[in-house]
N, CA, C and O of each residue as an XYZ file, in Angstrom:
852
protein
N      19.343     48.901     33.957
C      20.875     48.802     34.493
C      21.036     47.780     34.520
O      20.486     46.890     35.169
N      22.157     47.765     33.510
C      22.942     46.168     33.894
C      23.848     46.414     35.097
O      24.250     47.535     35.410
N      24.183     45.124     35.845
C      24.971     45.303     36.872
C      26.723     45.049     36.342
O      26.999     44.803     35.168
N      27.452     45.127     37.103
C      28.706     45.604     36.700
C      29.298     43.788     37.564
O      29.033     43.340     38.680
N      29.991     43.301     36.621
C      30.670     42.207     36.485
C      31.680     41.730     35.545
O      31.852     42.384     34.516
N      32.433     40.584     35.779
C      33.438     40.241     35.081
C      33.134     39.439     34.152
O      32.085     38.828     34.353
N      33.732     39.186     33.089
C      33.324     38.008     32.272
C      33.641     36.603     32.468
O      34.549     36.354     33.261
N      33.184     35.861     32.014
C      33.362     34.337     32.656
C      33.208     33.717     31.592
O      32.672     34.242     30.616
N      33.795     32.101     31.604
C      33.218     31.291     30.142
C      32.832     30.003     30.976
O      33.714     29.224     31.340
N      31.862     29.851     31.191
C      31.347     28.561     31.895
C      30.815     27.411     30.435
O      30.318     27.746     29.360
N      31.134     26.127     30.907
C      31.081     25.360     29.803
C      29.691     24.303     30.346
O      29.719     23.985     31.535
N      28.762     23.892     29.671
C      27.714     22.623     30.329
C      28.138     21.854     29.645
O      28.341     21.930     28.433
N      28.332     20.963     30.403
C      28.359     19.473     29.849
C      27.859     18.196     30.284
O      27.277     18.285     31.365
N      27.879     17.568     30.020
C      27.347     15.844     30.381
C      26.416     15.384     29.550
O      25.863     16.079     28.698
N      26.176     14.081     29.776
C      25.972     12.927     28.831
C      24.205     13.761     28.384
O      23.530     14.628     28.940
N      23.998     12.795     26.921
C      22.577     12.838     26.578
C      21.595     12.951     27.553
O      21.847     12.329     28.585
N      20.560     13.558     27.528
C      19.241     13.196     28.154
C      19.620     13.751     29.530
O      19.287     13.399     30.662
N      20.335     14.624     29.129
C      20.477     15.414     30.937
C      20.423     16.649     31.028
O      21.092     17.143     31.936
N      19.808     17.363     30.342
C      19.363     18.748     29.623
C      20.009     20.235     29.740
O      19.549     21.297     30.158
N      21.205     19.883     29.221
C      22.608     20.941     28.630
C      21.705     21.480     27.602
O      20.670     21.758     28.208
N      21.576     21.748     26.458
C      20.602     22.647     25.896
C      19.793     23.628     26.589
O      19.993     24.842     26.572
N      18.500     22.782     27.439
C      17.630     23.258     27.729
C      17.769     23.796     29.221
O      16.834     24.175     29.925
N      19.027     23.759     29.546
C      19.522     24.182     31.122
C      19.982     25.598     30.750
O      19.601     26.639     31.285
N      21.186     25.419     29.376
C      21.141     26.711     28.848
C      20.543     27.836     28.642
O      20.550     28.985     29.082
N      20.024     27.210     27.862
C      18.387     28.607     27.407
C      17.906     29.211     28.684
O      17.955     30.402     28.993
N      17.379     28.095     29.462
C      16.768     29.204     30.822
C      17.554     29.887     31.709
O      17.266     30.907     32.334
N      18.824     29.091     31.720
C      19.852     30.006     32.470
C      19.765     31.238     31.876
O      19.021     31.996     32.498
N      20.472     31.900     30.475
C      20.252     32.938     29.898
C      19.634     33.149     30.010
O      19.972     34.285     29.678
N      17.945     33.345     30.399
C      17.048     34.015     30.588
C      16.617     34.497     31.850
O      15.798     35.388     32.078
N      17.283     33.784     32.660
C      17.245     33.969     34.258
C      18.321     34.864     34.686
O      18.283     35.502     35.738
N      19.389     34.896     33.751
C      20.806     35.749     34.440
C      20.229     37.417     33.783
O      20.469     38.466     34.382
N      19.615     37.359     32.743
C      19.359     38.353     31.847
C      18.632     39.049     32.615
O      18.990     40.139     33.061
N      17.430     38.453     32.882
C      16.097     39.196     33.885
C      16.549     39.756     35.356
O      15.855     40.360     36.175
N      17.831     39.397     35.435
C      18.467     39.693     36.683
C      19.680     40.823     36.474
O      20.419     41.101     37.419
N      19.821     41.421     35.234
C      20.790     41.930     34.881
C      22.064     42.169     34.476
O      22.806     43.151     34.453
N      22.146     40.782     34.096
C      23.831     40.248     34.208
C      23.773     40.295     32.463
O      22.760     39.961     31.849
N      24.937     40.731     31.842
C      25.386     40.312     30.377
C      25.987     39.283     30.080
O      27.166     38.969     30.240
N      24.493     38.350     29.301
C      24.933     36.838     29.188
C      25.494     36.583     27.646
O      25.259     37.657     27.093
N      25.827     36.113     27.125
C      26.053     35.101     25.555
C      25.966     33.786     25.605
O      26.608     33.055     26.358
N      25.259     33.501     24.894
C      25.264     31.552     25.089
C      25.869     31.156     23.449
O      25.676     31.740     22.383
N      26.383     30.360     23.658
C      27.072     29.021     22.092
C      26.591     27.906     22.664
O      25.823     27.602     23.577
N      27.483     27.218     21.606
C      26.926     25.761     21.451
C      28.673     25.367     20.687
O      29.293     25.935     19.788
N      28.945     24.393     21.378
C      30.023     23.606     20.600
C      29.919     22.168     19.955
O      29.415     21.435     20.805
N      30.142     21.591     19.004
C      29.805     22.287     17.356
C      29.235     23.568     17.043
O      28.021     23.765     16.993
N      30.206     24.530     16.809
C      29.553     25.732     16.955
C      28.717     26.132     15.532
O      28.927     25.338     14.616
N      27.596     27.500     15.153
C      27.440     27.558     14.061
C      28.110     27.863     13.154
O      27.502     27.722     12.093
N      29.307     28.302     13.022
C      30.226     28.554     12.210
C      30.378     27.366     11.045
O      29.880     26.248     11.173
N      31.146     27.798      9.896
C      31.243     26.551      8.702
C      31.714     25.045      9.331
O      31.108     23.974      9.325
N      33.007     25.398      9.861
C      33.624     23.812     10.635
C      32.458     23.224     11.346
O      31.941     22.169     10.977
N      31.890     24.179     12.767
C      30.822     23.497     13.511
C      29.634     23.124     12.733
O      28.897     22.297     13.270
N      29.365     23.481     11.801
C      28.297     22.811     11.513
C      28.132     21.401     10.812
O      27.297     20.506     10.940
N      29.565     21.598      9.803
C      30.303     19.973      9.004
C      30.373     19.058     10.382
O      30.004     17.884     10.339
N      30.907     19.705     11.714
C      31.111     18.289     12.333
C      29.532     17.780     13.076
O      29.135     16.700     13.512
N      29.097     18.732     12.993
C      27.516     18.846     13.665
C      26.996     17.831     12.909
O      26.857     16.686     13.340
N      26.610     18.297     11.461
C      25.748     17.365     10.794
C      26.119     15.951     10.117
O      25.396     15.107      9.588
N      27.387     15.996     10.309
C      28.153     14.875      9.495
C      28.873     13.957     10.612
O      30.024     13.522     10.569
N      28.066     13.802     11.455
C      29.221     12.479     12.527
C      28.823     10.672     11.276
O      29.491      9.645     11.394
N      28.158     10.763     10.704
C      27.742      9.352     10.025
C      29.408      9.457      8.800
O      30.137      8.485      8.603
N      29.594     10.626      8.279
C      30.614     10.382      7.474
C      32.143     10.642      7.770
O      33.019     10.203      7.025
N      32.414     11.395      8.923
C      33.584     11.395      9.543
C      33.423     10.616     10.924
O      32.441     10.650     11.666
N      34.664      9.873     11.108
C      34.497      9.216     12.588
C      36.311      9.066     13.082
O      37.229      9.104     12.263
N      36.441      8.942     14.182
C      37.340      8.846     15.016
C      38.507     10.268     14.608
O      38.196     11.450     14.754
N      39.737      9.819     14.133
C      40.648     10.958     14.064
C      39.941     12.290     13.581
O      39.777     13.363     14.162
N      39.593     11.871     12.370
C      39.202     12.888     11.200
C      38.233     14.356     12.044
O      38.429     15.572     12.049
N      36.977     13.302     12.795
C      36.010     13.891     13.410
C      36.772     14.861     14.857
O      36.299     15.961     15.143
N      37.692     14.405     15.473
C      38.498     14.771     16.827
C      39.244     16.356     15.957
O      39.438     17.387     16.602
N      39.468     16.276     14.908
C      40.958     16.894     14.442
C      39.514     17.862     14.040
O      39.845     19.044     14.129
N      38.480     17.773     13.755
C      37.491     18.960     12.712
C      37.119     19.365     14.361
O      37.809     20.218     14.920
N      36.307     18.883     14.882
C      36.059     19.338     16.786
C      36.954     20.275     16.996
O      36.560     21.373     17.387
N      38.209     20.061     16.800
C      39.314     20.681     17.358
C      39.321     22.339     17.223
O      39.222     23.336     17.939
N      39.519     21.939     15.715
C      39.507     23.013     14.480
C      38.271     23.968     15.031
O      38.581     25.110     15.371
N      37.345     23.696     15.102
C      35.935     24.338     15.184
C      36.346     24.814     16.753
O      36.381     26.039     16.872
N      36.528     24.377     17.455
C      36.848     24.845     18.871
C      37.637     25.738     19.011
O      37.414     26.431     20.004
N      38.906     26.152     18.124
C      40.007     27.202     18.641
C      39.185     28.038     17.621
O      39.004     29.128     18.164
N      38.667     28.032     16.524
C      38.061     28.914     15.721
C      37.227     29.739     16.475
O      37.209     30.964     16.352
N      36.314     28.896     17.506
C      35.116     29.446     18.340
C      35.546     30.160     19.181
O      34.980     31.237     19.369
N      36.643     29.805     19.929
C      36.924     30.486     20.685
C      37.953     32.062     20.099
O      37.682     33.165     20.574
N      38.890     31.915     19.231
C      39.086     32.980     18.792
C      38.189     34.045     18.208
O      38.523     35.204     18.458
N      36.978     33.834     17.383
C      36.291     35.117     16.905
C      34.931     35.102     17.848
O      34.065     35.858     17.406
N      34.504     34.280     19.258
C      33.297     34.265     19.600
C      33.707     34.471     21.250
O      33.806     35.449     21.991
N      33.842     33.363     21.364
C      33.899     32.849     23.564
C      34.830     34.117     23.683
O      34.270     35.184     23.935
N      36.463     34.098     23.494
C      36.971     35.005     24.143
C      36.600     36.379     24.207
O      36.617     37.008     25.265
N      36.179     36.989     22.833
C      35.487     38.304     22.851
C      34.624     38.942     23.469
O      34.620     40.093     23.906
N      33.389     37.594     23.500
C      32.546     37.828     24.770
C      32.795     38.110     25.991
O      32.404     38.919     26.832
N      33.832     36.925     25.877
C      34.030     36.913     27.595
C      34.954     38.489     28.103
O      34.971     39.161     29.134
N      35.494     38.560     27.050
C      36.541     39.786     27.435
C      36.027     41.458     27.328
O      36.458     42.570     27.635
N      34.769     40.817     26.657
C      33.585     42.519     27.074
C      32.766     42.059     28.138
O      31.582     42.316     27.923
N      32.935     41.583     29.005
C      32.079     41.415     30.382
C      31.217     40.697     30.294
O      30.276     41.022     31.018
N      31.018     39.559     29.553
C      29.868     38.831     29.749
C      29.971     37.626     29.783
O      30.881     36.938     29.321
N      28.406     37.086     30.708
C      29.018     35.764     30.888
C      28.799     34.568     29.612
O      27.697     34.523     29.066
N      29.764     33.732     29.231
C      29.784     32.702     28.121
C      29.158     31.530     28.905
O      29.525     31.154     30.019
N      28.213     31.036     28.202
C      27.527     29.859     28.523
C      27.388     29.415     27.007
O      26.796     29.814     26.004
N      28.488     28.088     27.462
C      28.680     27.345     26.088
C      28.368     25.436     26.032
O      29.210     24.641     26.450
N      27.493     25.156     25.647
C      26.845     24.084     25.282
C      27.978     23.205     24.979
O      28.485     23.321     23.863
N      28.469     22.315     25.826
C      29.486     21.533     25.371
C      30.626     22.390     25.055
O      30.626     23.536     24.606
N      31.750     21.506     25.420
C      33.194     22.288     25.535
C      34.221     21.046     25.280
O      33.895     20.049     24.635
N      35.653     21.259     25.939
C      36.562     20.158     26.167
C      35.786     19.066     26.459
O      35.208     18.455     25.560
N      35.708     18.754     27.593
C      35.226     17.849     28.284
C      34.118     16.422     27.218
O      34.222     15.195     27.204
N      33.541     16.994     26.771
C      32.518     16.656     25.464
C      33.475     16.078     24.543
O      33.026     15.157     23.862
N      34.923     16.458     24.320
C      35.960     15.529     23.072
C      36.599     14.214     23.826
O      36.905     13.085     23.441
N      36.650     14.884     25.046
C      37.042     13.792     26.214
C      36.300     12.297     26.214
O      36.833     11.205     26.409
N      34.851     12.604     25.925
C      34.206     11.359     26.206
C      33.894     10.989     24.745
O      34.260      9.921     24.254
N      33.239     11.872     24.117
C      32.436     11.636     22.993
C      33.858     11.007     21.388
O      33.757     10.273     20.405
N      34.617     11.575     21.802
C      35.868     11.021     20.916
C      36.648      9.444     20.890
O      37.063      8.691     20.009
N      36.558      9.427     22.937
C      36.696      7.877     22.999
C      36.013      7.030     22.872
O      36.351      5.862     23.065
N      34.743      7.440     22.473
C      33.465      6.372     22.464
C      33.851      6.721     20.874
O      32.782      6.420     20.343
N      34.472      7.041     20.099
C      34.716      7.173     18.588
C      35.787      6.537     18.414
O      36.202      6.486     17.256
N      36.719      5.730     19.694
C      37.987      5.119     19.051
C      39.147      6.150     19.132
O      40.246      5.999     18.598
N      38.880      6.873     19.635
C      40.656      7.755     19.640
C      41.320      7.570     20.573
O      40.700      7.367     21.617
N      42.219      7.559     20.611
C      43.445      7.373     21.861
C      42.919      8.886     23.059
O      42.376      9.935     22.710
N      43.288      8.505     24.321
C      42.916      9.471     24.875
C      44.221     10.772     24.701
O      43.989     11.973     24.838
N      45.595     10.173     24.373
C      46.396     10.943     24.546
C      46.615     11.974     23.277
O      47.334     12.955     23.091
N      45.828     11.402     22.651
C      45.473     12.531     21.257
C      45.211     13.420     21.595
O      45.880     14.453     21.621
N      43.683     13.145     22.096
C      42.547     13.744     22.656
C      43.431     15.246     23.352
O      43.348     16.451     23.116
N      44.061     14.610     24.067
C      44.400     15.671     24.871
C      45.690     16.407     24.497
O      46.205     17.304     25.165
N      46.117     15.938     23.406
C      47.357     16.935     22.789
C      46.286     17.619     21.673
O      46.459     18.760     21.245
N      45.291     16.863     21.313
C      44.506     18.082     20.405
C      44.157     19.442     20.871
O      44.360     20.487     20.252
N      43.541     19.293     22.173
C      42.759     20.184     22.774
C      43.668     20.734     23.780
O      42.976     21.137     24.715
N      45.068     20.955     24.032
C      45.123     21.486     24.748
C      45.965     22.818     25.275
O      46.607     23.037     26.302
N      45.648     23.639     24.041
C      45.673     25.080     24.027
C      44.468     25.721     24.315
O      44.337     26.913     24.595
N      43.368     24.655     24.211
C      41.739     25.438     24.547
C      41.956     26.234     25.669
O      43.072     26.222     26.188
N      40.913     27.039     26.199
C      41.105     27.916     27.444
C      40.724     27.445     28.490
O      39.608     26.996     28.230
N      40.998     27.212     29.778
C      40.250     26.747     30.580
C      39.228     27.677     31.361
O      39.508     28.725     31.942
N      37.763     26.966     31.233
C      36.760     27.711     31.632
C      36.666     27.979     33.573
O      36.865     27.371     34.624
N      36.262     29.208     33.096
C      35.991     30.006     34.778
C      34.819     28.645     35.590
O      34.613     28.673     36.803
N      34.429     27.986     35.031
C      33.517     26.907     35.848
C      33.437     25.633     34.629
O      33.720     25.935     33.469
N      33.112     24.474     34.909
C      32.531     23.565     34.338
C      31.543     23.244     34.801
O      31.672     22.782     35.935
N      30.315     23.286     34.327
C      29.139     22.701     35.241
C      28.533     21.269     34.367
O      27.953     21.190     33.284
N      28.931     20.267     35.311
C      28.242     18.877     34.489
C      27.575     18.253     35.296
O      27.699     17.840     36.449
N      26.275     18.241     33.900
C      25.145     17.479     34.174
C      25.125     16.120     34.301
O      25.752     15.395     33.529
N      24.380     15.655     35.316
C      24.284     14.215     35.296
C      23.400     13.678     35.055
O      22.615     14.408     34.449
N      22.896     12.315     35.261
C      21.548     11.822     35.884
C      21.761     10.506     35.815
O      22.738     10.122     35.172
N      20.611      9.229     36.668
C      20.950      7.546     36.150
C      21.103      7.288     34.904
O      20.164      7.730     34.241
N      21.728      6.867     34.426
C      21.960      6.029     32.860
C      20.768      5.463     32.468
O      20.545      5.506     31.258
N      19.806      4.855     33.294
C      18.402      4.730     32.712
C      17.434      6.009     32.165
O      16.984      6.143     31.027
N      17.264      6.850     33.257
C      16.682      7.999     33.211
C      17.262      8.772     31.976
O      16.455      9.288     31.203
N      18.670      8.893     31.726
C      19.001      9.873     30.686
C      18.594      9.114     29.359
O      18.140      9.696     28.373
N      18.792      7.838     29.438
C      18.640      6.782     27.732
C      17.228      7.245     27.660
O      16.956      7.986     26.716
N      16.326      6.946     28.461
C      14.742      7.033     28.099
C      14.395      8.665     27.744
O      13.580      8.879     26.846
N      14.989      9.752     28.421
C      14.921     11.281     27.832
C      15.329     11.185     26.390
O      14.510     11.487     25.522
N      16.157     10.911     26.173
C      17.098     10.785     24.736
C      16.274      9.931     23.441
O      16.360     10.148     22.233
N      15.526      8.980     24.103
C      14.271      8.057     23.424
C      12.949      8.667     22.700
O      12.148      8.581     21.769
N      13.459      9.504     24.133
C      11.546     10.238     24.011
C      12.069     11.287     22.561
O      11.498     11.285     21.470
N      13.276     12.118     22.930
C      13.152     13.659     21.998
C      13.943     12.979     20.510
O      14.035     13.579     19.439
N      14.483     11.509     20.818
C      15.032     11.292     19.426
C      16.414     11.130     19.602
O      16.720     12.023     20.392
N      17.534     10.424     19.281
C      18.826     10.734     18.995
C      19.643     11.488     18.320
O      19.778     10.875     17.261
N      20.416     12.649     18.256
C      21.050     13.431     17.523
C      21.599     13.050     16.461
O      21.528     13.419     15.289
N      22.589     11.661     17.421
C      23.586     11.530     16.021
C      23.897     10.030     16.552
O      23.334      9.431     17.469
N      25.009      9.573     15.672
C      25.250      7.911     16.098
C      25.765      7.807     17.473
O      25.764      6.615     17.779
N      26.221      8.569     18.469
C      27.051      8.368     19.287
C      25.720      7.887     20.510
O      26.023      7.678     21.685
N      24.367      7.774     20.041
C      23.437      7.537     21.444
C      22.363      6.517     20.539
O      21.564      6.657     19.613
N      22.838      5.489     21.355
C      22.172      3.913     20.304
C      21.223      3.652     21.712
O      20.550      2.659     21.435
N      20.936      4.022     22.849
C      20.228      3.226     23.984
C      21.180      3.148     25.707
O      21.794      4.030     26.308
N      21.040      2.356     25.892
C      21.106      2.414     27.408
C      22.602      2.168     27.275
O      23.370      3.112     27.459
N      23.122      0.810     26.929
C      24.869      0.903     26.742
C      25.624      1.994     26.583
O      26.498      2.394     27.352
N      25.208      2.560     25.381
C      25.717      4.056     25.257
C      25.758      4.472     25.929
O      26.828      4.323     26.519
N      24.863      5.299     26.520
C      24.425      6.237     27.965
C      25.035      5.524     29.158
O      25.141      6.275     30.128
N      25.418      4.420     29.337
C      25.971      3.545     30.646
C      27.847      4.398     30.012
O      28.595      5.131     30.659
N      27.976      3.962     28.838
C      29.503      4.274     28.526
C      29.267      5.791     29.132
O      29.481      6.049     30.316
N      28.910      6.533     28.398
C      29.086      7.758     28.102
C      28.951      8.324     29.817
O      29.760      9.215     30.075
N      28.314      8.033     30.628
C      27.901      8.521     32.135
C      29.329      8.615     32.481
O      29.889      9.643     32.863
N      30.052      7.082     32.265
C      31.060      6.702     33.303
C      32.434      7.456     32.823
O      33.336      7.720     33.618
N      32.499      7.858     31.030
C      33.503      8.563     30.966
C      33.397      9.825     31.411
O      34.350     10.378     31.959
N      32.116     10.478     31.209
C      32.165     11.890     32.028
C      32.451     11.823     33.165
O      33.054     12.801     33.605
N      32.141     10.609     34.181
C      32.766     10.832     35.620
C      34.174     10.688     35.796
O      34.796     11.212     36.721
N      34.907      9.641     34.486
C      36.039      9.820     34.326
C      37.121     10.986     33.921
O      38.335     11.059     34.110
N      36.166     11.883     33.275
C      36.644     12.776     32.873
C      36.413     14.145     33.599
O      36.903     15.161     33.105
N      35.849     14.192     34.491
C      35.343     14.947     35.805
C      36.889     15.109     36.915
O      37.616     16.051     37.232
N      36.849     13.699     37.218
C      38.367     13.369     38.065
C      39.630     14.320     37.266
O      40.377     15.096     37.861
N      39.652     14.025     35.686
C      40.906     14.046     35.350
C      40.851     15.571     34.794
O      41.970     16.010     34.528
N      40.064     16.225     34.627
C      39.717     17.663     35.050
C      39.966     18.226     36.148
O      40.711     19.204     36.076
N      39.554     17.906     37.238
C      39.522     18.482     38.793
C      41.087     18.236     39.083
O      41.573     19.087     39.828
N      42.023     17.171     38.606
C      43.023     17.155     39.121
C      44.325     18.129     38.139
O      45.542     18.225     38.294
N      43.778     18.476     37.558
C      44.375     19.420     36.279
C      43.943     21.283     36.819
O      44.097     22.382     36.286
N      43.507     20.917     37.799
C      42.734     22.318     38.536
C      41.746     23.047     38.079
O      41.514     24.214     38.394
N      41.035     22.258     37.191
C      39.743     22.621     36.214
C      38.519     22.668     37.136
O      38.009     21.612     37.509
N      37.939     24.077     37.590
C      36.781     24.328     38.452
C      34.838     23.197     37.920
O      33.928     23.513     37.155
N      35.008     22.156     38.662
C      34.080     21.623     38.018
C      33.142     21.520     38.874
O      33.486     21.186     40.008
N      31.478     21.805     38.571
C      30.565     21.173     39.457
C      29.617     20.701     38.987
O      29.099     21.161     37.969
N      29.194     19.727     39.588
C      28.524     18.370     39.484
C      27.174     18.236     39.797
O      27.119     17.848     40.963
N      25.971     18.376     39.293
C      24.487     18.889     39.340
C      23.964     17.136     38.898
O      24.472     16.723     37.855
N      23.357     16.514     39.370
C      22.587     15.343     38.863
C      21.488     15.897     38.680
O      21.451     16.915     39.372
N      20.429     15.735     38.017
C      19.141     15.873     37.090
C      18.357     15.151     37.039
O      17.275     15.454     36.535
N      18.648     13.670     37.643
C      17.768     12.758     37.827
C      16.167     12.955     38.225
O      15.082     12.709     37.698
N      16.696     13.597     39.578
C      15.094     13.945     40.091
C      15.006     15.219     40.606
O      14.213     15.435     41.523
N      15.634     16.015     40.200
C      15.647     17.834     40.325
C      15.127     18.718     39.420
O      15.610     18.846     38.295
N      14.192     19.333     39.808
C      13.326     20.253     38.861
C      14.495     20.801     37.910
O      15.706     20.863     38.123
N      13.868     21.112     36.980
C      14.819     22.104     36.167
C      15.225     23.292     36.822
O      16.373     23.644     37.094
N      13.980     23.965     37.080
C      14.124     25.425     38.105
C      14.899     25.788     38.730
O      15.418     26.903     38.669
N      15.240     24.591     39.751
C      15.789     24.234     40.927
C      17.506     24.035     40.547
O      18.404     24.336     41.334
N      17.679     23.574     39.434
C      19.025     23.388     38.620
C      19.271     24.848     38.418
O      20.183     25.281     39.122
N      18.672     25.745     37.608
C      18.838     26.954     37.085
C      18.879     27.915     38.474
O      19.444     28.999     38.323
N      18.413     27.662     39.615
C      18.546     28.819     40.437
C      19.827     28.651     41.007
O      20.508     29.615     41.356
N      20.205     27.438     41.124
C      21.760     27.079     41.979
C      22.962     27.162     41.041
O      24.119     27.203     41.459
N      22.691     27.181     40.000
C      23.742     27.116     38.535
C      23.967     29.289     38.249
O      24.932     30.013     38.001
N      22.787     29.477     38.430
C      22.816     30.813     38.825
C      23.356     31.330     39.962
O      24.235     32.058     39.500
N      23.398     31.413     40.936
C      23.810     31.221     42.221
C      25.319     31.347     42.276
O      26.024     32.236     42.754
N      25.639     30.162     41.629
C      27.369     29.698     41.762
C      27.906     31.026     40.851
O      28.702     31.937     41.078
N      27.097     30.672     39.764
C      27.829     31.739     38.541
C      28.188     32.951     38.745
O      29.354     33.340     38.669
N      26.862     33.900     39.121
C      26.710     35.084     39.796
C      27.454     35.781     40.971
O      27.515     36.986     41.216
N      28.122     34.508     41.780
C      28.933     34.553     42.745
C      30.539     34.765     42.244
O      31.250     35.741     42.483
N      30.896     33.525     41.463
C      32.089     34.065     40.261
C      31.984     35.409     39.701
O      32.964     36.105     39.440
N      31.042     35.677     39.563
C      31.357     37.046     38.224
C      31.156     37.893     39.128
O      31.594     38.884     38.545
N      30.718     38.376     40.431
C      30.750     39.540     41.045
C      32.272     39.375     41.987
O      32.565     40.384     42.629
N      33.095     38.353     42.085
C      33.677     38.166     43.440
C      35.233     39.352     42.973
O      36.194     39.465     43.733
N      35.131     40.073     41.650
C      36.447     40.770     41.924
C      35.862     42.309     41.310
O      34.714     42.335     40.867
N      36.593     43.413     41.306
C      36.573     44.667     40.613
C      36.384     44.565     39.670
O      37.060     43.740     39.054
N      35.327     45.349     38.942
C      34.376     45.706     37.598
C      34.279     47.407     37.976
O      34.220     48.178     38.933
N      34.319     47.364     36.184
C      34.189     48.800     36.222
C      32.727     49.467     36.709
O      32.122     48.667     37.423
N      32.190     50.404     36.558
C      31.063     50.840     37.093
C      29.670     50.186     35.591
O      29.620     50.341     34.370
N      29.086     49.711     36.268
C      27.891     49.075     35.138
C      27.206     50.712     34.190
O      27.053     51.810     34.725
N      26.911     50.359     32.699
C      26.157     51.026     32.263
C      24.945     50.985     31.666
O      24.664     49.845     31.294
N      23.977     51.945     31.393
C      22.602     51.527     31.391
C      22.402     50.964     30.262
O      21.292     50.506     29.989
């Protein structure tokens, strides 16, 4: 039996090495097993624009990459994220606007340009910001291997952690709901359980139509 609940957009953000992708995957399974309707996604998306952005960070830099990522985000919202949320599903998105505030600034893009470029993106119902001590996050990235040119060791990890913290404050000042979770020493099972509690409370806090089998 599927539970009755409203649709949500939950963005899972944070520096490389904090477990975003694994957390989204495990959280989806956890919620699925408890009867919640869940849809997982990632940005850049798996669509044409997203695949270009994801696999060509050595080709596109600065303003061009920022524009490409934003174009993919708006198309992804139109074709996937909004329809799934509006259908009553809990949408878990691995990276969203906060990642642009961080990675594009690491790529030399001015903050006001990033803000303008992403100003029409939907505000999530919840931003989950996973974080960790820089040396721990950098060691995790080193073990798994860097996915792109943005991660080159402890120095870039320190910069990324600092920019995410600055972005957290910026988003909260604008009314975005941000939940920060330190994954340095917390077992992932505990992280998932905690997030599931917060997310399900959000999903069930308003009147919704009866669930269907």
